[in-house]
Structures are given as C-alpha cells and as structure tokens.
C-alpha positions as CSV (number, residue, x, y, z in Angstrom):
1,M,-0.6,-24.8,0.3
2,A,0.8,-23.9,-3.4
3,H,-0.4,-20.7,-4.7
4,I,-1.0,-19.5,-8.3
5,T,-0.6,-16.4,-9.5
6,E,-2.3,-15.2,-12.9
7,T,-1.8,-11.9,-14.2
8,I,-5.0,-10.6,-16.0
9,P,-4.8,-8.8,-19.1
10,R,-6.3,-5.3,-19.2
11,E,-8.7,-6.1,-22.3
12,Q,-10.5,-8.7,-19.3
13,W,-10.1,-6.1,-16.5
14,A,-13.9,-5.3,-16.8
15,S,-15.3,-8.4,-17.3
16,Y,-13.1,-10.2,-14.3
17,L,-13.8,-7.6,-11.6
18,A,-17.6,-7.4,-12.6
19,G,-17.2,-11.4,-11.7
20,I,-15.8,-11.1,-8.5
21,S,-18.5,-8.4,-7.9
22,K,-21.2,-11.1,-8.3
23,Q,-19.3,-13.4,-5.5
24,D,-22.3,-14.7,-3.2
25,A,-22.8,-12.2,0.3
26,T,-20.7,-14.8,1.9
27,Q,-17.3,-12.9,0.6
28,W,-15.7,-11.0,2.9
29,V,-12.5,-9.0,2.0
30,R,-9.5,-7.3,3.9
31,V,-8.2,-4.4,1.6
32,E,-4.3,-2.5,2.2
33,S,-2.7,0.0,0.0
34,I,1.3,-0.2,0.2
35,D,3.5,2.5,-1.2
36,A,6.8,3.2,-1.1
37,D,6.2,6.6,1.0
38,S,3.7,5.3,3.5
39,G,4.3,1.7,3.4
40,D,1.2,-0.9,4.7
41,Q,-1.6,1.2,5.4
42,P,-4.8,-1.1,6.0
43,L,-7.9,0.3,4.6
44,A,-10.5,-2.5,5.5
45,D,-10.8,-5.5,7.6
46,R,-13.4,-8.4,7.2
47,L,-16.0,-6.3,5.6
48,P,-18.6,-7.5,3.1
49,L,-17.6,-6.9,-0.8
50,V,-20.4,-4.7,-2.4
51,E,-18.6,-4.0,-5.4
52,I,-15.2,-3.9,-7.6
53,S,-15.3,-2.0,-11.1
54,L,-13.2,-0.5,-13.8
55,E,-14.4,2.9,-15.1
56,T,-14.9,2.6,-18.7
57,K,-16.6,5.9,-19.7
58,G,-15.6,9.6,-18.8
59,S,-12.6,11.4,-17.3
60,D,-11.9,8.5,-14.8
61,S,-11.9,5.7,-17.6
62,G,-9.3,3.2,-16.3
63,A,-9.7,3.7,-12.6
64,V,-10.7,0.9,-10.7
65,Q,-13.1,1.3,-7.5
66,I,-13.6,-1.1,-4.9
67,I,-16.6,-0.5,-2.4
68,V,-16.7,-2.6,1.0
69,G,-19.1,-2.6,4.1
70,R,-22.7,-2.5,5.2
71,E,-25.5,-0.1,3.6
72,N,-24.8,2.6,6.1
73,E,-21.1,2.3,6.5
74,R,-19.4,2.2,3.0
75,I,-15.8,2.4,2.4
76,T,-14.2,3.0,-1.2
77,H,-11.0,3.1,-2.5
78,R,-10.1,4.3,-6.0
79,I,-7.2,3.3,-7.8
80,L,-7.0,6.4,-10.6
81,E,-4.2,4.9,-13.0
82,P,-3.9,1.2,-12.0
83,D,-1.1,-0.8,-14.5
84,H,-1.6,-4.1,-13.6
85,L,-4.1,-6.7,-12.0
86,A,-2.9,-10.1,-11.0
87,A,-5.0,-12.7,-8.8
88,E,-3.2,-15.1,-6.3
89,L,-5.5,-18.6,-6.5
90,D,-5.3,-21.4,-4.6
91,G,-3.2,-24.0,-6.0
92,D,-5.8,-27.0,-5.5
93,S,-9.4,-25.5,-5.6
94,R,-8.3,-22.4,-7.5
95,V,-10.6,-19.9,-5.6
96,L,-9.4,-16.4,-5.5
97,E,-7.4,-15.7,-2.3
98,C,-5.9,-12.2,-3.0
99,L,-6.2,-9.4,-5.7
100,E,-3.3,-7.0,-6.7
101,I,-4.1,-4.1,-8.4
102,G,-0.3,-1.8,-9.4
103,E,-0.2,1.4,-9.7
104,R,2.9,3.8,-10.3
105,G,4.6,3.7,-6.9
106,G,2.3,1.3,-4.9
107,K,-0.3,-1.6,-5.1
108,T,-3.4,-2.5,-3.5
109,L,-4.3,-6.0,-2.0
110,I,-7.7,-7.4,-1.5
111,F,-7.6,-10.5,0.2
112,F,-10.5,-12.7,0.3
113,E,-12.1,-14.9,3.0
114,R,-15.6,-16.9,3.5
115,L,-17.7,-15.6,5.9
116,G,-17.2,-18.8,8.4
117,E,-13.6,-17.7,8.4
118,A,-13.9,-14.3,10.0
119,E,-14.7,-14.3,13.5
120,G,-15.7,-10.5,13.9
121,V,-16.3,-7.6,11.8
122,S,-14.6,-4.1,12.1
123,A,-13.3,-1.3,9.7
124,R,-10.2,0.6,9.6
125,F,-9.8,3.6,7.8
C-alpha cells in the first residue's frame, strides 16, 4: 500500500490540528515519543482522541497539546517547541494514518486507527 507524506506549513498548524480533533468518536490513536536519549517511549495505545491543538496565546504559545482517553482517565502530552508537522496519508483513500510532530532532538508520532480495527483498549504511561 502506498503512502503519501505531506508537510503542513506552520501557518496552517492550528486549523489542521483543529480539523483532526473534530474527527468522529470512532477515531482511536496510539501515541509514541521518540528521542535520541531514551528511544521509543509508548505514551498511549488504542485510546480515543479527545483533542489535539496548538496553543496560540500566552507563555505556551506554539506548543502542541495532545489529549487522549476517556472522561475519567485522560492522558495529556505536550510538545513545547515543535519545529515541524507532517501527515502520512494512505495513498489511495488519503486517510490520515500517522501524524509526526518534530521537536529538537526527537518527535512524537500519533498513529490513527478506526474503532473497528481495534481489538482492545489499554493505556501505557
């Protein structure tokens, strides 16, 4: 299966991330943080995406916040100084499969799957 990678221009980050947050409730995600010091760190696995947003005001302006989970069990991951945003799409359907948020020394990957593709629900911290 072919994939297409699209780099999202910085001036479109807020609207692009807001569009992802408006996905229907059948959108589940797996979140991983990767950096040179600690390698791959799973943060969340097969949890509903609550919100992904770009902070546009205040001292955290420019930070990306990812919130996953259920009402009583939410996980928040913040990327304080993101330097690029890239989307990996299915080449045929152009459905978002992975979002890469780069930052100095590492990146955060958000993998998307439909609820019907998930077999179970778990969270890793």
